Structure formats: structure tokens, C-alpha cells
C-alpha positions in Angstrom: -1.9 -12.8 -12.7 -0.5 -10.0 -10.6 0.7 -10.3 -7.0 -2.3 -8.6 -5.6 -4.7 -11.0 -7.3 -2.6 -14.1 -6.6 -1.8 -13.5 -2.9 -4.2 -11.0 -1.5 -7.5 -11.8 -3.1 -8.8 -13.3 0.1 -8.6 -10.1 2.1 -10.3 -6.7 1.9 -8.7 -3.4 1.1 -9.1 -2.5 4.7 -7.3 -5.6 5.8 -4.5 -5.1 3.3 -3.9 -1.6 4.5 -3.7 -2.8 8.1 -1.4 -5.7 7.0 1.0 -3.4 5.2 1.2 -1.0 8.0 1.7 -3.7 10.6 4.4 -5.4 8.6 6.2 -2.1 8.2 5.9 -1.3 11.9 7.2 -4.8 12.9 10.2 -4.4 10.4 11.0 -1.0 11.8 10.9 -2.2 15.4 13.0 -5.3 14.9 15.4 -3.7 12.5 16.3 -0.6 14.4 15.9 -1.4 18.1 19.5 -1.9 19.3 20.9 0.8 17.1 23.5 3.0 18.8 21.9 6.5 19.5 22.7 9.7 21.3 21.5 13.3 21.2 23.8 14.1 18.3 22.6 11.4 15.9 19.0 11.0 16.9 17.6 13.3 14.2 19.7 11.4 11.6 18.4 8.1 12.8 14.8 9.4 12.8 15.2 10.4 9.1 16.9 7.1 8.2 14.1 5.0 9.7 11.5 7.2 8.0 13.2 7.0 4.6 13.7 3.2 4.8 10.2 2.4 5.9 8.6 4.6 3.3 10.1 2.3 0.7 7.7 -0.5 1.9 4.7 -1.3 -0.3 1.6 0.8 0.3 3.3 3.1 2.9 2.4 6.7 2.3 3.9 8.4 5.4 6.1 7.6 8.3 6.8 9.9 11.3 9.5 8.9 13.8 10.3 10.6 17.0 13.0 9.4 19.4 12.6 10.6 22.9 15.5 13.0 23.4 14.8 13.4 27.2 15.9 9.8 27.6 19.0 10.4 25.6 19.9 13.5 27.6 20.0 11.4 30.7 22.8 9.1 29.3 25.8 9.3 31.4 28.3 6.6 30.5 31.9 6.6 29.1 30.6 5.9 25.5 28.0 8.7 25.4 25.4 6.6 23.7 22.8 3.9 24.4 21.0 1.3 22.3 17.7 2.4 20.9 14.8 0.8 22.8 11.1 0.6 22.2 10.3 3.0 25.0 12.2 5.7 23.2 10.1 5.5 20.0 6.9 7.3 18.9 6.2 6.2 15.4 3.2 6.8 13.1 2.8 4.8 9.9 0.1 5.5 7.3 -0.5 2.6 4.9 -2.9 3.0 2.0 -4.4 0.3 -0.2 -7.2 1.0 -2.6 -9.6 3.4 -0.9 -8.5 2.5 2.6 -5.9 4.1 4.9 -4.6 2.4 8.1 -3.0 4.6 10.7 -0.7 2.4 12.8 1.1 3.7 15.9 3.9 2.6 18.1 4.4 4.4 21.4 5.4 3.7 24.9 2.3 3.4 27.1 3.2 4.2 30.7 0.2 2.4 32.2 1.3 -0.8 30.4 5.0 -0.2 30.9 5.3 -1.3 27.3 6.0 0.1 23.8 2.6 -0.9 22.1 1.9 -1.2 18.4 -1.7 -0.7 17.6 -4.2 0.5 14.9 -5.1 4.1 15.7 -7.8 4.4 13.1 -9.0 3.3 9.6 -10.3 5.6 6.9 
């Protein structure tokens, strides 16, 4: 019996796509928040996050943007800060079977919170 039949036979393709996207987003957030970042290494960190998360099962595409405006305001003797959720705008596309889940993480000013949510399902 394969893994999909043994462990995921109780959920739909739609639910599996959402699950995989959400697991990836959670891993991304908790693995990379706290990473030292500045304007010089932000693009490298964006690529590293993208490349690492695209290795996850069912993940077809990851887009990572670190808010450079926040980084440009850094004025301390070390010239870097720790990456925080409010700096991230991330899109993950997870695909399972015929379903795609578009998962998003972005800072929502009205909530004063970096929110992870399902943008849409196809």
C-alpha cells in the first residue's frame, strides 16, 4: 500500500492540496523567522526559502518577497535584523490530483498580524 492510500485516504484531493500548502507555509515561517537579514542578503534569503520549500511534497511554486523598505530603515551597529513575519509576503501553490491550493502569508495592517490563509482553490 502506498503512502497516499495508507495515510490520506480519508481526505479529498482538495483537502490534501490545502494540507500540503499549509504544512509548507508553517514550516517556512517557523524555520526562517529569526534568520539574520539585511538589504545585501535579502534576495539570497528569498531564493533560499523558495528553493527549500519547493522540495516539499506537492509544492509546485513558491514566491517569497522580503519587504526591503523595512530593511532599509535598519540603523544599528550590526547592520542587520532578524527576519519577522511582517517582512514576508509569500505565495505557495500546492497541487494534488486535479486540485490546486493557493496559500498566502502576508502582513495585514488592519490586523497588525502576518496572516496565513487560503487565497483560493482551483
